[in-house]
N, C-alpha and C positions, 0 to 999 in steps of 0.2 A: 443553626446548621447552614442556612442559606448564605449567611455572611461568611462562614468558614469556607464553603464551597467556592464562593466568589473569589476569596483571597487565594485559595489553592489554584483556581483556574488562572489567575494572573501570574502566579508563581510558575506554573507549568509553561506559560507563554515565553518565559525568559530562559528556559532551558534549551541547550543545544538539541537539535532534532535530526534524525536520519531521514525524515520525510523530505520529499522532493518539492520543487517549485511546481506551480500549475503548468500542465503540459500545453502545447500549442493545440488549440481546439480543432483548427482546420486539419492539421496533420492526423489527429486522433480520429476524426470523422472519416478522413480518407482511408485510414486503416480499417475502420469499422465497415466501410463500404466494400473493401477488398474481402473482408471476412464474410460479409453477407453474400457476396457473389459466390464464394466458396461453399457456403452453407446451402445456397440454392442448388448448386451442382450436386452436392451430396444428397440432398433430398430427392432430386430427380432420379438418382441412382437407386433409390429404395422403392421397389415395386411390389413387394410381397404383402404389405399391410396398408391398403388404401384408406382404411378407417383411421389410421394414425396421421394426424394433420399438422403437428407442430413439433419442432426439435426441442428437447429438454436438456440433455446432458450427453456425456460420453460414458458408455457402460461397456466394460470388457473390451475397450479399445475401439468401439464402434458407436456411431451416432444413434442415440436413443430417441425415437419419435413417440409422441403420446397422442391419445385420442382427445377430442374436443372437450370432454368433461374433466380432464386432468386440470388440477388447479393452476398449473403453469402454462396452460395453452395460449394465453393472451400475450405473453411476453415477447415472443418473436414477431408477431404482427406489430406489436408496439415499437420494437426496434426499427422495423421498416417504416413506420409512420414518422419516427423521429429523424430517420435519414432523409425522408422526403421533406420534413419540416426544415431541416438545415440546408439541403441542397436545392430544393424545388425541382429535382430531376423527375420527370414523369415516369421514368422506369420504376423508381421506388414507390410512387403513387400506385401504379398498377400492381406491383407485388404486394403492397400493403393491403389493397382491396381484396386481392385473391386470398391471402391467408386469413384476413378478417372474416370473409364470407364463410369460411369453413367452420366458424364458431357460432353461427347465427342461431342454431337450434338451442344453444345453452341459455338463451334468454328465458326459456321456460323451465329451467332446471331448479326445482325447489329442494333438491337433496344436498345442496352445498352452500356454505357461507362465502365461498370464494368467487362469487360472481363479480365482485369489484375487480379482482385481478384478471379474471377471464374476459369480462366484457368491457370494463372501463379502460383497461390498458390498450385494448384493440378498438372497439367501437367508439370509446370516449375520445381517444386521440383522432380517430377518423372523423368524428363529427366536428371536433375543434378545428380541423384543417380543411374540411370540405363543406361543412354545414349541410350534409346530406340528410334529409328528413327521415330517410329509412333508418339511418344510424340512430337518430334521436328516438325513434319508436322502439328500437331494440333496447336501448338504455332504460327507457321507461318500463318496459315489460320486465327486464331483468331486476329492476328495483322492486317491482311488485312481487316477483318470485322470491327475492331475498327477504322481503317483509314478512312472508309467511313463516319465517323461522324465528320471529320475534315473540317472546313470551312476556306479556304485560306483568305477570306476577314477579318474574325474576328481573324484568327490565333490561334484558339483553337478548342478542341474537345468538341462537344456538350455533356452535361451530361444527361439531362432529356428530355423526349418527352411529359410528362404530363403537365397539367396546361398551355396550350398554350395561354389561355386568359390572363394569368398573366405574363408569361415570353416568350420572343421571341427566345432567344438562351442562355439558362442558363448553366453556368459552375460552378461546385462546387469544393471546395478545395480538396475533396476526390479524384478527378480525377487525381491528381498528382501521386497517387499510381499506376495508370494503365499504366504509361509511361514505366515502366520496361519491360513490354511485348514488346513494340515497339523497345526498345534498343536491346533486345534479338533477335528479328526477323532480325534486320540489321546484327548482328553477324552471324546468321545462313545463310543468303541469300546474303549478300554483297549489298543489296538494301538499299541505304542511304535515301530513301524517308521516311521510318519509323523513322529513326533517326531525320531527319529534322522536321517531325511533332512533335515529342516529345520535341525537343528543342524549337521550336516556341511556343508550348503550355506552356512550363515552363517559357519562357521569358515573355509572355503576362500575365500569372498568377502572376509572380513576380511583374510586373508593376501595375496590376490592383486589385489584391486581398488583398494587405496588407496595414495596417495603419502605421503611423509613428512610433508606438511602436513595430512594427513587429508582432502584432496580425493580424488575418485574418478574413475577412468576410467569410461566408459560401458560398453564391451564388453571382456571378456576371452575370448579364444579358446583353448580347451583342446585337447589331444590326447585323443581318446576312448580311445586305446589304452593310454596310460600316465599320463594326467592332467597332463602337463607343460603349461606356459603357452606357447602359440605366439605370441601377440601381444596387445597392449593398445592399444585405440583409443577414440576418442570420436566415435561415428558421428553423433550428433545435436547435437554441440557445435561450437564454432568450429574447434578443431583437436584432434589426439589428446592433446596435453598440456594442454588447457584444462579448465576446470571448468564443465561444463554445469549450469545452475542447478537444473533439475528433478531431475537425477540426484543432486545433493547432498542435495536434500530427500528423495528416495526412500531414500537410504542412512541418513539421520538417523532417519526414521520406522521403517524396517525394523529397525534395531538396538534401538530402543526396544521394538518388539514382541518381539524375541528376549529382551530383559532381562525384560520382563513375564512371559514364558512359562517362562523357565529360571532367572531370578535369578542368572545367571552375571555376575559383576562386570565381566568383559572387555567384554561387550556394552554395559553402562552407560557404561563408560569410553570406548568407541568413539563412542557417541552424543554424549557430552559434547564429545569432541574434534571431531566433525563440526559440532556446533552452534557451537563456537568458531571453526571455519574460516568458516562462513557469516556469523555475526554480527560478526566482526572484520575481514572482508575490506575492503580499502580501496576496492573498487569497488561495495560495497553502498550504494545511495543512502540519503540521510537519511530517506526515508519507509519504508525497509526492504523495499520491493518490488524484487526483484533484476532486473537485466537478464537476458535469456535465457541468457547465458553470462558468467561473471564475468571472462573474459579477452578478450571481443570488443574489438578495437582501435577499433571504431567508437563505443564508449561516450564520451559519453552519447547519441549520435545512433543509437540502435538500440532494438529493442523490449524491453519489460519482459516478465515472466512472472508474472502474478497467480496462476497455478496453483501455481508453486513457492512463492510466499509463503503461500498458503493451507495447503499441505501442511506447510510449516515451522511455521506458527502452531499447527496442530493437534498436531504432534509435540512442540513445546515445552511445551504444557500438560501432556502426559503426563510428559515428562521432568522438569518441575518437581515433579510429585508424588513422583517417586522420589528426587530430590535435595534436596527442601525448599528450592529456590532461588527466591526471589521475583524475581530478575533475569530468569529465563526467563519467568515470568508477565508481567512488565512488558514484555518484548520481544514476546511473543505478543499481549498486549493492544494494543500499538502497531501491530503488523502488521494486526490486525483493524480498528483505527481507520482506518488508511490505506486499506485495501481498501474499507471501508464509505463513506468520504468521497469517494474519487477514482477508484475502480475498479469501481463498480457500473454495471449497465446502466440506461438511462432506465426509468422506471416503465412497465411493459408493453412495453418495447422489446426489441430483439434476440431476438424470438420467445419471450421468457420466460426467457432465461438470466439468472442472477443477477449474475455478474461479467463484465467485459470485460477486454481488454488481456492476454490470455494468448498464449503462443507454443508451438506444437506441435512442428514440425520445420523450423526455419529453413533449414538447409542444403538441404533438399529444396523450399524455397519453399512449405511447406505449413502452413496454420493459423497465420499470423503476425498478431498483434495482433487476436485474435478472442475471442469467448466460447467456452469449452470446458467440457464437462460435469463433468470431474474437478475443475476449479477450484471449481465450485459445490458439489460433494460435500464437499470438504475444508473449504471455507469454512463451510458449515452445521455440519459436524462440529465445527470449531473453536469456533463460537459456542456449541454445546451444552456442549463441554468447558469453556469459559470460565466457565460458571455454577458449576462445581464447583471451579475453581482458587482457591487461596489464596496 
């Protein structure tokens, strides 16, 4: 199977593509700064909900803000940190600090698995760029909070607390993205318990979440008593057996993180196989921006997901560094080219979001063909990574 996928990948490389060449990073960051300026203006104009601290999407034509406990709250601060990272403009440093501070209380939140998204995208980037010890302390506490959701019997971190009548101990593929927070906490403290939780979760997800073609289910429900698998479903995809596009991107990115932190070759192999599934899929459009689900029978008359593309591009740049594969760089460059040419918001439009045409939760009729903050975050991250890719 792996040999066949490899041949198929080489064959796909030779096909003509509608994907674009890598964009000019400086120009794209300049556009992102203009959009961020617009976003800040829009946020200042919202005075009726002071508890809402971070922009998430456009809803009914208006900017939707969310509270700090929302799983997406860390992405806008993360974009601001990346703008500072690239420009070294103190303006972005101050804005990043301001919006990061609004999330500080979430370090104590034990009711969510999304602390990696919320805290690491904000405080993690903040610490990387400033070495502020206060940020380091928040990351450690957040890792402690996340660790409370680990069940040794199941060997995984619980994702959701809702729908307890439906699921006993649900774990979603997205949860792979939150392990980075735990790895960082071990580096900071020397406490290997965070590392062991992350590795155990990654190993059980590798064993239980993936099909033979390396596509992933969205949700695996475990028995908290003995760790057995009760069911496998795809809650945000077209059907339980379908490949929800953003879920595949989360899995790819997550196992690249795990390889980076452990150097376990199993994780690198898993990432390569997931990349092969995504890049070789017959329903992947020529411009490399996936439909929201690879198996939606409505293709091509259904929504794309620019966020899945941005996550994939960022992941491929890192994967290329570990495999020395120029093919991954070429694909990531092409994805960025397509996003920059055909998926960007109008200048100062969409309340300042950078990308448009993402899909959040189509089965729930939520956030379909809209700008979403995590698409912006991984797009800017991919742009920065592209500067170092060879």
